[in-house]
C-alpha positions in Angstrom: 0.0 0.0 0.0 1.3 3.5 -0.8 0.2 6.8 0.7 0.6 10.2 -0.8 0.4 13.5 1.1 -1.4 16.3 -0.7 1.2 18.0 -2.9 -0.3 21.4 -2.1 0.6 21.1 1.6 3.9 19.3 1.3 5.4 20.7 -1.9 5.8 17.2 -3.3 4.4 13.7 -3.1 5.5 11.2 -0.4 4.8 7.7 -1.8 5.1 5.7 1.5 5.9 6.0 5.2 9.3 4.3 4.8 10.1 6.5 1.9 9.3 9.6 4.0 11.4 8.4 6.9 14.3 7.6 4.6 14.0 10.9 2.7 16.6 12.4 4.9 19.2 9.8 3.9 19.3 8.0 7.3 18.0 4.5 7.4 15.1 3.7 9.7 16.7 0.6 11.3 17.6 1.5 14.8 16.5 5.1 14.6 13.5 7.2 13.6 14.4 10.0 11.1 12.7 12.9 9.5 13.7 15.8 7.4 13.5 19.1 9.3 13.9 22.6 8.1 17.0 24.6 9.1 19.4 24.3 6.2 18.5 20.8 5.4 19.2 19.4 8.8 18.1 15.9 9.9 16.7 14.7 13.2 17.7 11.2 14.1 16.5 9.6 17.3 19.0 7.0 18.5 18.0 3.7 20.1 18.5 4.3 23.9 21.2 2.6 25.9 22.8 3.3 29.2 23.6 7.0 29.0 24.8 7.5 32.6 24.3 10.7 34.5 27.2 12.9 33.7 27.5 16.5 32.6 26.2 18.0 29.4 29.4 18.8 27.4 29.4 22.0 25.4 32.4 22.6 23.0 32.8 26.1 21.6 35.1 26.4 18.6 36.7 29.8 17.9 37.1 29.6 14.2 40.1 31.5 12.7 42.8 30.9 15.2 42.2 32.9 18.4 45.2 34.7 19.8 46.0 33.0 23.1 48.6 35.7 24.1 45.8 38.3 24.1 43.1 36.1 25.6 45.5 35.2 28.5 48.3 37.8 28.3 51.6 36.9 30.0 51.8 40.3 31.6 54.6 39.1 34.0 57.1 39.0 31.1 58.7 42.2 29.8 59.6 40.3 26.6 55.9 40.0 25.8 55.5 43.8 25.6 58.7 44.2 23.6 57.5 41.8 21.0 54.1 43.4 20.9 54.7 47.1 21.3 51.3 48.1 19.9 48.9 45.3 20.9 50.2 43.9 24.2 47.7 44.0 27.1 49.0 46.0 30.0 49.5 44.4 33.5 46.7 44.5 36.0 46.2 47.9 37.7 47.2 49.9 34.6 44.8 51.5 32.2 43.2 48.7 30.1 45.2 46.2 32.2 44.6 42.4 32.3 42.3 40.8 34.8 44.5 39.1 37.4 44.5 35.3 37.5 45.9 34.9 41.0 45.1 32.8 44.0 43.8 35.8 45.7 41.4 36.9 43.0 39.0 34.0 43.1 37.9 33.9 46.7 40.7 31.6 47.5 39.4 28.9 45.2 41.9 29.1 42.4 44.7 26.5 42.0 47.8 26.7 40.0 49.3 23.2 39.5 51.8 24.6 37.0 53.1 27.4 39.1 51.5 30.2 37.1 50.1 32.2 39.9 50.3 35.9 38.8 52.1 35.1 35.5 49.1 35.4 33.1 45.9 37.3 33.2 42.6 37.5 31.2 41.8 40.1 28.6 39.7 42.8 30.2 36.9 42.3 27.7 36.4 38.9 29.4 35.2 40.6 32.6 31.6 39.3 32.4 33.0 35.7 32.4 35.6 36.6 35.0 32.9 37.8 37.3 30.5 35.0 36.6 32.9 32.1 36.9 36.4 32.9 37.9 35.2 34.6 41.1 33.4 31.3 41.9 36.4 29.1 41.2 34.7 27.6 38.1 37.0 28.8 35.3 40.2 27.0 34.2 42.6 28.8 31.8 44.9 26.5 29.9 47.6 28.5 28.0 50.1 27.1 25.6 47.8 24.3 24.4 46.8 22.8 21.1 47.8 20.0 18.9 51.6 19.4 19.2 53.8 19.6 16.0 54.3 15.8 16.1 50.5 15.5 15.4 49.9 18.5 13.2 52.3 21.1 11.8 49.8 22.7 9.6 49.3 26.5 9.4 46.3 26.1 7.1 42.9 26.9 8.7 41.2 24.1 6.8 43.7 21.4 7.8 44.2 22.5 11.4 40.4 22.8 11.9 40.0 19.3 10.4 42.6 17.9 12.7 41.3 19.5 15.9 37.7 18.5 14.9 38.7 14.9 14.4 41.1 14.9 17.3 43.8 13.5 15.1 45.8 14.4 12.0 45.6 10.8 10.8 43.7 10.2 7.5 42.4 7.0 9.1 40.3 8.9 11.7 37.0 10.1 10.4 34.2 12.1 11.9 34.4 14.4 14.9 35.7 13.4 18.4 32.5 14.8 20.0 30.4 12.6 17.8 32.4 9.5 18.7 31.9 10.4 22.4 28.1 10.6 21.9 28.1 7.2 20.2 29.9 5.7 23.2 27.6 7.5 25.7 24.5 6.1 24.0 22.3 8.7 25.6 18.6 7.6 25.8 17.4 11.2 25.4 15.2 12.4 22.6 18.0 14.7 21.2 21.4 13.5 22.6 23.5 16.1 20.8 22.9 19.6 19.3 24.9 21.4 16.7 24.1 25.1 16.8 26.0 25.8 13.5 26.0 24.0 10.2 29.8 24.7 9.9 31.0 22.7 12.8 32.0 19.0 12.2 32.7 18.2 15.9 29.5 16.1 16.1 30.0 14.5 12.6 29.2 10.8 12.8 27.4 11.2 16.1 24.2 9.1 16.2 21.3 11.3 17.1 23.1 14.7 16.6 20.7 17.4 15.5 21.5 20.7 13.8 19.4 23.6 15.2 21.0 26.9 14.1 17.8 28.7 14.9 14.8 27.5 16.9 12.5 29.8 14.9 13.2 28.0 11.7 13.1 24.5 13.1 10.3 22.1 12.1 9.2 19.3 9.8 9.7 20.1 6.2 10.0 21.0 3.4 6.3 21.9 3.7 4.5 25.1 2.7 1.9 24.5 5.4 3.3 22.8 8.5 0.0 22.4 10.3 -1.6 20.5 7.4 1.6 18.5 6.9 1.7 17.6 10.6 -2.0 16.4 10.5 -1.3 14.3 7.4 1.8 12.8 8.9 -0.1 11.9 12.1 -2.6 10.0 10.0 0.2 8.4 8.0 1.8 7.0 11.1 -1.3 6.1 13.0 -0.8 2.3 12.7 0.4 -0.1 15.3 3.6 -1.3 13.4 7.1 -0.3 14.3 7.5 2.2 11.5 4.4 4.1 12.7 5.7 4.1 16.2 9.0 5.6 15.1 7.2 8.2 13.0 5.0 9.3 15.9 8.1 9.5 18.2 9.8 11.9 15.7 6.7 14.0 15.4 6.4 14.3 19.2 10.0 15.5 19.6 9.7 17.9 16.7 6.6 19.4 18.2 8.3 19.7 21.6 11.2 21.6 20.0 8.8 23.8 17.9 7.1 24.8 21.2 10.3 26.2 22.7 10.3 30.0 22.4 13.0 31.2 20.0 15.2 34.3 20.4 17.2 35.7 23.3 16.2 35.2 26.9 16.7 37.9 29.6 20.3 38.1 30.8 22.0 37.4 27.5 23.6 40.0 25.2 21.7 40.9 22.0 24.3 39.3 19.8 24.3 36.3 17.4 26.3 34.2 20.0 24.1 35.4 22.8 21.0 34.1 21.0 22.6 30.8 20.3 23.5 30.2 23.9 20.1 31.5 25.0 18.4 28.9 22.7 20.7 26.2 23.9 19.7 26.9 27.5 16.1 26.7 26.4 16.8 23.3 24.8 18.4 22.0 28.0 15.6 23.3 30.1 13.1 21.4 27.9 14.4 18.1 29.1 15.2 16.6 25.7 18.2 14.7 27.0 20.9 16.8 25.4 24.3 15.6 26.5 26.6 17.4 24.0 26.5 20.6 22.0 28.8 22.1 19.5 29.0 25.9 19.1 31.0 27.5 16.2 32.0 31.1 16.6 34.1 32.6 13.7 36.0 35.8 13.1 39.2 35.3 15.0 41.8 35.5 12.1 43.3 38.9 13.0 46.1 39.5 10.6 45.4 43.3 10.8 43.7 45.7 13.2 44.0 43.3 16.1 43.5 46.4 18.2 44.3 47.4 21.8 42.1 47.3 24.8 38.9 49.3 24.3 38.8 48.9 20.5 39.8 46.6 17.7 38.7 43.3 16.4 39.9 41.1 19.3 38.1 43.3 21.8 34.8 42.9 19.9 35.1 39.1 19.6 36.2 38.6 23.2 33.4 40.8 24.5 30.8 38.9 22.5 32.2 35.5 23.7 32.4 36.5 27.3 28.9 38.1 27.4 27.3 35.0 25.9 29.1 32.6 28.2 28.4 34.7 31.2 24.7 34.8 30.3 24.7 31.0 29.9 26.5 30.5 33.2 24.1 32.8 35.1 21.1 31.2 33.5 22.2 27.7 34.5 23.2 28.2 38.1 26.9 28.6 37.4 26.9 25.8 34.8 25.5 23.3 37.2 25.6 19.9 35.4 27.3 21.5 32.4 31.0 21.6 31.4 32.1 24.0 28.6 35.4 23.8 26.7 36.5 26.7 24.5 39.1 25.8 21.9 40.5 27.0 18.5 42.5 25.5 15.6 45.8 27.2 16.4 47.2 30.2 18.2 49.0 33.2 16.7 52.6 34.3 16.4 54.3 35.8 19.5 55.4 38.9 17.7 53.0 41.3 16.1 53.2 41.9 12.3 53.5 45.2 10.3 49.8 45.5 10.2 49.4 45.5 14.0 48.0 42.0 13.8 49.4 38.5 14.2 49.9 35.6 11.9 49.2 31.9 12.1 51.1 30.2 14.9 51.0 27.2 17.2 49.9 27.2 20.8 46.7 28.9 21.9 44.7 29.4 25.1 41.8 27.2 25.8 39.2 27.6 28.5 37.3 25.1 30.6 34.4 26.0 32.8 31.6 24.5 34.9 30.5 23.6 38.4 32.7 20.5 38.1 35.8 22.5 37.0 38.5 23.7 39.5 39.3 27.4 38.9 42.9 28.2 38.1 45.6 28.2 35.5 46.6 24.8 34.2 49.0 23.1 31.9 51.9 20.7 31.7 54.4 23.6 31.4 54.8 27.2 30.3 57.9 29.0 28.9 60.2 30.8 31.3 60.2 33.8 28.9 58.0 34.8 26.0 60.6 35.0 23.2 60.5 35.0 19.4 62.2 31.8 18.1 63.6 33.9 15.2 62.1 31.5 12.7 58.4 31.3 12.9 57.5 33.3 16.1 55.6 30.4 17.6 54.6 29.8 21.1 55.4 26.1 21.8 52.5 23.7 22.5 53.2 22.5 26.0 49.8 20.9 26.7 48.0 18.7 24.2 44.3 19.8 24.0 43.3 16.2 24.0 44.6 15.8 27.5 42.2 18.5 28.6 39.3 17.1 26.6 40.0 13.5 27.7 39.8 14.5 31.4 36.5 16.2 30.9 35.1 13.3 28.8 36.1 10.8 31.5 35.6 12.7 34.7 32.6 14.9 33.9 30.7 13.2 31.1 31.3 9.6 32.2 32.8 8.1 29.0 35.8 5.9 29.7 36.8 4.4 26.4 39.1 7.3 25.4 40.9 5.3 22.8 37.7 5.5 20.7 37.2 9.2 21.3 40.9 10.0 20.5 42.2 6.9 18.7 45.7 8.2 17.8 46.4 9.9 21.2 48.4 8.2 23.8 46.7 9.1 27.1 48.9 11.1 29.5 46.9 11.3 32.7 44.9 14.3 34.0 45.8 17.9 34.6 43.6 17.9 37.7 41.3 20.6 36.4 38.1 18.6 37.2 36.5 18.0 40.5 36.1 14.3 39.7 
């Protein structure tokens, strides 16, 4: 038997229930699938298994190569200011000075396992985040981190992004490491993972991952009249067989997401990133079982007009990032049950260039935050002096970002098979940045 929806309401004929479920390109065996609007995204409901009770893991990717020496300026080194005479962030206490990352600036909660107390600070545009989380001992700053040269020596945005997304530079490793984590987690939630941007590939290959760039455009489709289409689909999947049951499950979840109010909640900045974090908070609040989310935030490739404190491109991006993250933290009780990791594909050169910007480099600064994160400055090591190596001007990668991510995945999310999440990485133990 074949069924056909009214072409007027759907924009095209659907010849059978299985054909409709398969139209998104995902098989119906083991998952219910349905095409949804929002740049051709697909909703796939994974068969539930033991998902555990760990944190929701949110990974924010700063696309373009964010400058770690401006995000966490090493104000304690005179060489830093000599190499960046026009763009260096001043020490704390001076006009436009860095926010101090010291044991006395976080209500006594900060820890410094690598002996970096008072060596690095935070860019002053990050003050909303500093106030929301550093002051509560819930923000970890990890300078001199990234993929080491032995794993990736690429200065190409495309290649470096691919390697960080996959968690490996090996051509044998496919998909995103966050997607592999979700597959191991086997969350029984309706929507185990959310991608807030169509650009990010961190959740690539993850079963049940859903792209929702904008709640206002989310829904079943492509249909010109969603109400008529929903009624027709309900009739189409009204039977007692397994295909009908899967179809009704998808429709129920889509309707739950459609009912969530889109836009920016109170307490978030009126920016693109603020809206995305606001809508992510709404999705978490809806109880859909989200255990991972990928957020892509571009515009960090500052070859020129890097700017100084108070103006410039870095100031604008850092302000938007900090405002959105602070709003998210305040909206979720200080990231209770949530861990956020902020990373980028590579850092920038130590020295500024002739255009008062920086060029592609190596080590960056990554951030981890949440109720289960110990506040402080972490890392395997840090240079004794910030110095140009006279060849490329690189800051050495002292801490492999996978060491940071692996600790969060195991300790906070509850996934222990790290060899699957990061298959080419030899585990090196923890930095101690989680509360266990």
